C-alpha positions as CSV (number, residue, x, y, z in Angstrom):
1,M,0.2,0.1,0.0
2,K,1.1,3.3,-0.9
3,Y,0.8,6.7,0.9
4,I,-0.3,9.5,-0.5
5,S,-0.4,13.8,0.8
6,T,-3.9,15.0,1.5
7,R,-2.2,18.3,-0.6
8,G,-1.3,16.2,-3.5
9,L,2.6,17.6,-3.6
10,S,4.8,14.5,-2.2
11,P,5.6,11.3,-3.9
12,A,3.5,8.2,-2.6
13,K,5.7,6.2,-0.2
14,T,4.8,3.1,1.9
15,F,3.9,2.5,5.7
16,T,7.5,2.2,7.1
17,E,8.8,5.5,4.9
18,I,6.0,7.8,6.3
19,L,6.4,5.8,9.6
20,L,9.3,8.4,11.1
21,G,8.3,11.8,9.4
22,G,5.0,13.3,10.2
23,L,4.2,15.2,7.8
24,A,4.5,15.3,4.1
25,P,6.8,17.5,2.5
26,D,4.1,19.5,0.9
27,G,3.0,20.6,4.9
28,G,0.0,17.9,4.4
29,L,-0.9,14.5,5.7
30,Y,-0.6,11.0,4.7
31,L,-3.4,8.8,3.6
32,P,-3.6,5.7,1.9
33,E,-4.1,5.8,-1.6
34,K,-7.3,4.0,-0.9
35,Y,-8.7,2.8,2.0
36,P,-8.9,-1.1,2.2
37,Q,-11.9,-2.5,2.2
38,V,-13.4,-5.2,4.7
39,T,-15.4,-7.9,3.5
40,R,-18.7,-9.5,5.4
41,A,-16.5,-12.9,5.9
42,E,-13.6,-10.9,7.3
43,L,-16.3,-9.2,9.5
44,D,-17.5,-12.3,10.8
45,A,-13.6,-14.1,11.1
46,W,-12.9,-11.1,13.2
47,R,-16.0,-11.1,15.7
48,N,-14.3,-13.2,18.4
49,L,-10.4,-12.2,18.0
50,S,-8.5,-11.2,21.2
51,Y,-8.0,-7.4,20.7
52,A,-3.8,-8.7,19.4
53,D,-5.0,-10.9,16.8
54,L,-7.4,-8.5,15.9
55,A,-5.2,-5.5,15.5
56,F,-2.8,-8.2,13.2
57,A,-5.3,-8.3,11.1
58,V,-6.8,-4.7,10.5
59,L,-2.7,-3.4,10.5
60,S,-1.7,-6.3,8.6
61,K,-3.9,-4.1,5.6
62,F,-2.1,-0.8,6.4
63,A,1.5,-2.1,7.1
64,D,1.8,-4.0,4.0
65,D,5.8,-3.4,3.7
66,I,6.5,-5.0,7.4
67,P,6.7,-8.9,7.4
68,A,4.1,-10.7,8.7
69,G,6.0,-12.2,11.4
70,D,7.6,-9.1,12.4
71,L,4.5,-7.5,12.5
72,K,3.1,-10.1,14.5
73,R,5.7,-10.2,17.2
74,I,5.4,-6.3,17.5
75,I,1.3,-6.3,18.1
76,D,1.4,-9.3,20.6
77,K,4.7,-7.7,22.5
78,T,2.1,-4.4,22.4
79,Y,-1.3,-5.4,23.5
80,T,-0.8,-8.0,26.7
81,P,-2.2,-7.7,29.8
82,A,0.8,-6.9,31.5
83,V,1.0,-3.4,29.4
84,Y,-2.7,-3.0,30.2
85,C,-3.0,-3.9,33.7
86,N,-6.5,-3.0,34.1
87,T,-7.0,-3.1,38.1
88,R,-11.1,-1.6,37.7
89,A,-13.7,-3.7,39.5
90,G,-15.8,-5.3,37.2
91,S,-13.6,-5.5,34.0
92,N,-11.6,-8.0,32.4
93,A,-7.7,-7.1,31.6
94,R,-7.5,-9.5,29.0
95,D,-10.3,-8.1,26.7
96,I,-7.3,-5.0,26.4
97,T,-10.8,-2.9,25.9
98,P,-13.7,-4.0,27.7
99,L,-17.0,-2.8,27.0
100,R,-19.1,-1.4,30.2
101,T,-22.8,-2.0,29.5
102,L,-24.6,1.1,31.7
103,E,-27.9,-0.4,30.3
104,P,-29.2,-1.8,27.2
105,G,-28.0,0.0,24.5
106,L,-25.6,2.3,26.3
107,H,-22.1,1.7,27.1
108,S,-18.7,2.8,27.3
109,L,-15.6,1.3,25.6
110,E,-12.6,1.5,28.3
111,L,-9.2,2.4,26.2
112,S,-8.0,4.2,29.6
113,N,-6.0,1.2,30.6
114,G,-2.5,1.6,29.9
115,P,0.3,2.7,31.7
116,T,-0.8,6.5,31.4
117,L,-4.3,6.1,32.1
118,A,-5.2,7.5,29.1
119,F,-6.6,6.4,25.3
120,K,-3.5,7.3,23.4
121,D,-1.6,4.7,25.4
122,M,-3.5,2.4,22.8
123,A,-1.8,3.6,19.8
124,M,1.2,5.1,21.3
125,Q,2.5,1.8,23.3
126,L,2.1,0.2,19.2
127,L,4.5,3.3,17.9
128,G,7.1,2.8,20.4
129,N,7.5,-0.5,19.4
130,L,7.2,0.6,15.3
131,F,9.5,3.2,15.9
132,E,12.4,0.6,17.3
133,Y,12.0,-1.7,15.3
134,V,12.3,0.2,12.4
135,L,15.3,1.8,13.9
136,D,17.2,-1.5,14.5
137,K,16.7,-2.2,11.1
138,Q,18.1,1.1,9.8
139,R,21.0,1.3,12.4
140,D,19.4,5.0,12.6
141,E,18.1,7.2,15.5
142,L,15.0,9.4,15.5
143,N,14.3,13.1,17.7
144,I,10.8,13.0,18.2
145,L,9.4,16.9,18.7
146,G,5.4,16.4,19.5
147,A,2.8,18.9,21.5
148,T,0.6,18.2,24.0
149,S,-2.6,19.3,25.7
150,G,-2.7,16.2,28.2
151,D,-2.5,13.1,27.5
152,T,-0.3,12.7,24.5
153,G,2.7,14.2,26.1
154,S,2.7,11.5,29.0
155,S,1.9,8.8,26.6
156,A,4.2,9.2,24.3
157,E,7.0,9.6,26.8
158,Y,6.3,6.4,28.6
159,A,6.2,4.4,25.4
160,M,9.7,5.6,24.2
161,R,11.5,6.2,27.4
162,G,14.8,4.2,27.5
163,K,14.2,3.0,23.8
164,R,17.3,2.7,22.1
165,G,18.5,5.5,19.3
166,I,15.3,7.6,20.5
167,R,14.9,10.9,22.2
168,V,11.3,12.9,23.2
169,F,11.2,16.6,23.3
170,M,7.7,17.5,24.0
171,L,5.9,20.7,24.3
172,S,3.1,21.7,26.7
173,P,1.1,25.1,27.7
174,L,2.8,25.7,30.8
175,G,0.2,25.3,34.2
176,K,-3.0,24.3,31.6
177,M,-2.5,21.2,32.1
178,S,-3.9,18.9,35.2
179,H,-1.7,18.0,38.4
180,F,-1.4,14.6,38.0
181,Q,-1.0,14.9,34.1
182,T,1.8,17.7,34.5
183,A,3.3,15.2,37.7
184,Q,3.3,12.2,34.8
185,M,5.3,13.7,32.0
186,F,7.7,16.1,34.3
187,S,8.2,13.5,37.0
188,L,10.2,11.4,34.3
189,Q,14.0,11.2,34.8
190,D,14.7,9.1,31.7
191,P,17.7,10.9,30.0
192,N,16.3,10.7,26.7
193,I,12.9,12.8,27.6
194,F,13.0,16.1,27.5
195,N,10.1,18.6,28.8
196,I,9.5,22.0,27.5
197,A,7.0,24.4,29.1
198,I,5.8,26.6,26.4
199,R,4.2,30.0,27.8
200,G,1.2,30.4,26.1
201,V,-1.5,27.7,24.9
202,F,-1.4,24.3,23.3
203,D,-2.0,25.9,20.0
204,N,1.3,28.0,20.4
205,A,2.9,24.2,21.1
206,Q,1.4,23.1,18.2
207,D,2.2,25.7,15.6
208,I,6.1,25.2,16.8
209,V,5.8,21.2,15.8
210,K,4.6,22.4,12.4
211,A,7.1,24.9,11.5
212,V,10.1,22.7,12.6
213,S,8.3,20.1,10.5
214,N,8.1,22.4,7.5
215,D,12.2,22.9,7.7
216,H,13.0,20.4,5.7
217,A,16.7,21.2,6.5
218,F,16.5,21.1,9.9
219,K,14.3,18.3,10.0
220,A,16.6,16.1,8.0
221,K,19.9,17.4,10.1
222,H,18.1,16.6,13.4
223,K,16.0,13.6,12.2
224,I,12.4,14.8,13.7
225,G,9.9,12.6,13.7
226,T,6.9,13.1,15.6
227,V,4.0,11.3,17.6
228,N,1.1,13.6,17.2
229,S,-1.8,12.4,15.4
230,I,-0.4,14.1,12.2
231,N,1.5,10.7,12.3
232,W,-0.7,8.2,10.4
233,A,0.9,5.2,12.3
234,R,-0.9,6.7,14.8
235,V,-4.4,7.3,13.6
236,S,-4.1,3.7,12.3
237,A,-3.5,1.8,15.5
238,Q,-7.0,3.7,16.6
239,I,-9.3,1.6,13.7
240,V,-8.7,-1.1,15.8
241,Y,-10.5,-0.7,18.8
242,Y,-13.6,0.7,17.3
243,F,-13.8,-3.1,15.3
244,K,-13.4,-3.8,18.8
245,G,-15.9,-2.2,20.4
246,Y,-18.9,-2.9,18.0
247,F,-18.1,-6.6,17.9
248,A,-18.6,-6.3,22.3
249,A,-21.7,-3.9,21.7
250,T,-23.5,-6.2,18.5
251,K,-24.6,-9.7,18.2
252,S,-24.0,-10.0,14.6
253,N,-22.2,-8.2,11.6
254,D,-26.4,-6.8,10.0
255,E,-26.3,-4.4,13.1
256,Q,-25.4,-0.8,13.1
257,V,-23.9,1.6,16.1
258,A,-23.5,5.3,17.4
259,F,-19.7,6.0,18.5
260,S,-19.5,9.4,20.7
261,V,-16.2,10.5,20.4
262,P,-15.0,13.4,22.5
263,S,-12.4,15.5,20.0
264,G,-10.5,17.7,20.1
265,N,-7.5,17.4,17.2
266,F,-10.2,15.1,15.5
267,G,-7.7,12.1,15.6
268,N,-9.5,9.8,17.5
269,I,-12.8,10.3,15.2
270,C,-10.7,10.5,12.3
271,A,-9.9,7.0,12.9
272,G,-13.8,5.8,13.1
273,H,-14.0,7.9,9.9
274,I,-11.6,5.8,8.2
275,A,-13.0,2.4,9.8
276,R,-16.9,3.3,8.5
277,M,-14.9,4.0,5.1
278,M,-13.2,0.4,5.4
279,G,-16.8,-0.7,6.1
280,L,-17.3,-1.1,9.5
281,P,-21.7,-1.1,10.1
282,I,-21.0,2.7,12.0
283,G,-24.7,3.9,11.6
284,Q,-22.7,7.8,13.1
285,L,-20.2,9.1,14.6
286,I,-21.0,11.6,17.4
287,L,-18.0,14.6,17.7
288,A,-18.0,15.9,21.1
289,T,-16.3,19.4,21.6
290,N,-15.9,21.3,25.0
291,E,-16.0,25.1,25.2
292,N,-13.3,25.3,22.3
293,D,-15.8,24.1,19.7
294,V,-14.4,24.6,16.5
295,L,-15.1,21.2,15.4
296,D,-19.0,21.6,16.3
297,E,-19.1,25.0,14.6
298,F,-18.1,23.6,11.5
299,F,-20.1,20.5,11.4
300,R,-23.6,23.2,12.6
301,T,-22.6,25.5,10.1
302,G,-20.1,24.7,7.4
303,V,-17.7,27.2,9.0
304,Y,-14.0,26.1,10.0
305,R,-13.0,29.3,12.0
306,P,-9.9,27.8,14.3
307,R,-10.2,30.6,17.0
308,G,-6.5,31.6,17.4
309,A,-4.0,30.9,20.7
310,D,-6.0,34.1,22.3
311,H,-9.2,32.8,21.4
312,T,-9.3,29.2,23.5
313,Y,-10.3,28.3,26.5
314,H,-8.6,26.4,29.2
315,T,-11.3,24.1,30.5
316,S,-11.9,21.4,33.2
317,S,-11.2,18.8,30.0
318,P,-8.0,20.4,29.3
319,S,-6.7,17.8,26.5
320,M,-9.4,18.8,23.9
321,D,-8.2,22.8,24.8
322,I,-7.4,22.6,21.0
323,S,-8.5,25.2,18.4
324,K,-7.0,24.0,15.5
325,A,-7.3,20.9,14.7
326,S,-4.8,19.2,12.9
327,N,-6.6,15.8,11.6
328,F,-9.2,17.8,9.9
329,E,-7.4,17.9,7.3
330,R,-7.8,14.4,6.7
331,F,-11.2,14.4,6.8
332,I,-11.7,17.4,4.2
333,F,-9.6,15.7,1.6
334,D,-11.9,13.1,1.8
335,L,-15.3,15.4,1.8
336,A,-13.9,17.2,-1.2
337,G,-13.4,14.3,-3.4
338,R,-9.5,13.7,-2.7
339,D,-9.2,17.1,-4.5
340,A,-6.1,18.1,-3.0
341,A,-5.9,21.5,-5.2
342,K,-8.7,22.2,-3.1
343,V,-7.3,21.1,-0.5
344,R,-4.4,23.4,-0.7
345,E,-6.5,26.5,-1.2
346,L,-9.2,25.8,2.1
347,W,-5.6,25.6,4.1
348,S,-3.7,28.6,2.7
349,R,-6.4,30.1,4.1
350,V,-6.1,28.6,7.7
351,E,-2.6,29.0,7.2
352,A,-3.0,32.6,6.6
353,G,-5.3,32.8,10.3
354,S,-8.5,32.9,8.1
355,A,-11.6,30.8,8.2
356,F,-13.6,28.5,4.8
357,D,-17.4,28.1,4.4
358,I,-18.5,25.3,2.8
359,K,-22.1,26.2,3.1
360,G,-23.6,26.1,-0.3
361,T,-21.1,24.0,-1.8
362,P,-21.4,20.9,-2.9
363,Y,-19.1,19.5,0.0
364,W,-22.0,20.9,2.3
365,D,-24.6,18.8,0.1
366,A,-21.7,16.0,0.5
367,L,-21.8,16.0,4.3
368,P,-24.9,13.8,5.6
369,Q,-23.0,11.1,3.9
370,F,-20.4,10.3,6.2
371,H,-23.0,10.1,8.9
372,F,-21.5,12.5,11.5
373,A,-23.4,14.5,14.5
374,S,-22.0,16.9,16.4
375,G,-22.7,19.1,19.9
376,K,-20.6,21.4,22.6
377,S,-20.6,20.6,26.6
378,C,-19.3,23.2,28.8
379,H,-18.1,23.0,33.0
380,A,-21.3,23.3,34.4
381,D,-22.7,20.1,31.8
382,R,-19.8,17.2,32.5
383,I,-20.2,18.0,36.0
384,K,-23.7,17.1,35.9
385,T,-23.2,14.4,34.0
386,I,-20.6,12.9,36.0
387,R,-22.8,13.7,39.1
388,E,-25.8,11.9,37.1
389,L,-23.5,8.8,36.2
390,W,-22.0,8.0,39.6
391,E,-25.6,8.2,41.2
392,E,-27.4,6.0,38.6
393,Y,-24.5,3.3,37.8
394,G,-22.1,4.2,40.1
395,V,-19.7,4.6,37.9
396,M,-17.1,7.2,38.4
397,I,-15.7,9.0,34.5
398,D,-13.6,11.5,33.4
399,T,-14.2,15.2,32.1
400,H,-13.6,14.6,28.7
401,T,-15.8,11.2,28.5
402,A,-18.5,13.2,30.2
403,D,-18.3,15.6,27.2
404,G,-18.7,12.2,25.2
405,L,-21.4,11.4,26.9
406,K,-23.6,14.0,27.0
407,V,-23.2,14.4,23.3
408,G,-23.7,11.0,22.6
409,L,-27.0,11.0,24.6
410,E,-28.2,14.4,23.3
411,Q,-27.4,13.8,19.5
412,R,-27.6,9.7,19.2
413,R,-30.1,8.0,16.7
414,P,-32.6,6.4,19.1
415,S,-32.1,2.6,17.1
416,L,-28.3,3.0,17.3
417,P,-26.8,1.4,20.0
418,L,-24.5,4.1,21.4
419,I,-20.9,3.5,22.9
420,C,-18.9,6.6,24.2
421,L,-15.3,6.1,23.7
422,E,-13.7,6.7,27.1
423,T,-10.6,9.4,27.5
424,A,-9.1,8.6,30.8
425,Q,-9.2,8.0,34.0
426,P,-11.0,9.6,36.2
427,A,-7.9,9.9,38.5
428,K,-5.9,11.9,36.3
429,F,-8.8,14.9,36.7
430,E,-9.1,14.9,40.4
431,E,-9.8,18.9,40.9
432,T,-13.2,18.3,38.8
433,I,-14.1,15.3,40.4
434,R,-13.9,16.3,43.9
435,E,-16.2,19.4,42.7
436,A,-18.9,16.8,41.2
437,L,-18.7,14.0,43.5
438,G,-17.1,15.6,46.7
439,R,-14.7,12.6,47.0
440,E,-11.6,11.2,45.4
441,P,-11.2,9.4,42.5
442,E,-9.1,5.8,43.1
443,R,-5.7,6.1,41.7
444,P,-4.1,3.0,40.5
445,A,-1.1,1.3,42.5
446,G,2.0,3.1,42.4
447,L,0.4,6.4,41.3
448,E,0.1,7.4,44.7
449,G,2.1,11.0,45.8
450,I,3.4,11.6,42.1
451,E,2.5,15.0,42.0
452,N,5.6,14.9,45.2
453,L,8.0,13.7,42.7
454,P,11.2,15.8,41.7
455,Q,10.2,17.7,38.0
456,R,12.7,17.9,35.2
457,V,11.3,20.4,32.8
458,V,12.4,23.7,30.7
459,V,9.9,26.4,30.7
460,M,10.5,28.5,27.2
461,V,8.6,31.8,25.4
462,A,6.4,30.0,22.1
463,D,9.6,31.0,19.6
464,V,10.3,28.4,17.4
465,H,14.0,29.3,17.1
466,A,14.2,28.8,21.1
467,V,12.8,25.0,20.7
468,K,14.9,24.9,17.5
469,D,18.5,25.9,19.7
470,F,17.2,23.7,22.3
471,I,17.1,20.3,19.7
472,T,20.0,21.4,18.3
473,Q,22.2,21.0,21.8
474,H,20.2,18.6,23.0
475,A,19.7,16.4,20.2
476,A,23.5,14.3,19.8
477,G,22.9,13.2,23.7
């Protein structure tokens, strides 16, 4: 399988050729030339597979330049109960992503049983093992540059810590993550991990990552790669749990379901979009935003209007505090009939700080065939949802999952079972859980007092040159 850029000006490449790089040379994002199709016979055969075997079946369609035996070993190493050591009552660690049924037709898919208690681990642990495999084959090294609004950073650092030939430079907005999220990252003492706190918001950090990625000479000289969801391997790994969740919530492949997905950067729901394009019977994809409702505005009005760093709200679901969704370009590429020239035209406006409007165009007319719905949740909504779920079902959820559940229940089609994708465990957002429930969330063993550990972090202004200088100083070890 070959991969092409959403902007159409870069040569097609294989999975391993794009694995380490992130953005395409023309500034676009990679997607398969054609989405592989899943037949009814394959769906029937996959229904009862273990998570690791299902991941191998799905990812074999995307990573066909990795020998099957090698890919199977990498996947089996990644998706084991030893890595996803679930300690939550009523769940089975061997399921990797257990489905929690709240009532008939209403489910939550547990995606947060990995080492950092966030759904990002589902793809990041695989990415770390893939990086290590490819770098070993090439006898090469990699300097990873990433940006995080909450969970990506810790997930990437835990996946890459101690791996030979890999260094991680992770940017985060100073003071904008929860205390737990911050401590998870900054307490790591591994010499290949570098935390950089940027004075600003996530969008400032993300803009720096994109600027460095678009400096092709610097990127090549310092062997810069990315783990943000602009990296195709992360999106492809997330496709797997849509299949797993569907099989767990249905009895036959004749049924359709709705997935509700808390969304900031559009990466997680983009994986659901691709799963549906492959043939998974998804009747509805429900996108939930917080107060930073750029994506909800698009699906309601046809206007994509990034707010900019100065107008990004700091909320109690901080991983979604994003006003410029990197992965959205992948969806628009599909919506525009894969017209790369149109994508270049639209993103030239976005990159100039403007907006675009598809209302009244053929693209707006085509939007319903992609089966999206959307909605917005605010702080009062998530407090209410967390409280109601605890009182009615005895289930404690985090703030982002609350956004997803609130919007999902509002937007679902009544005929479809609803699967809400869990974002993180409540322990990562203790302040809001205390506000909602008047009690502390349970912490998994080994994470008590993590905020009191010594921290390693460098604070910088939001300046791409300062970040480049820091990478240059530390990239050689």
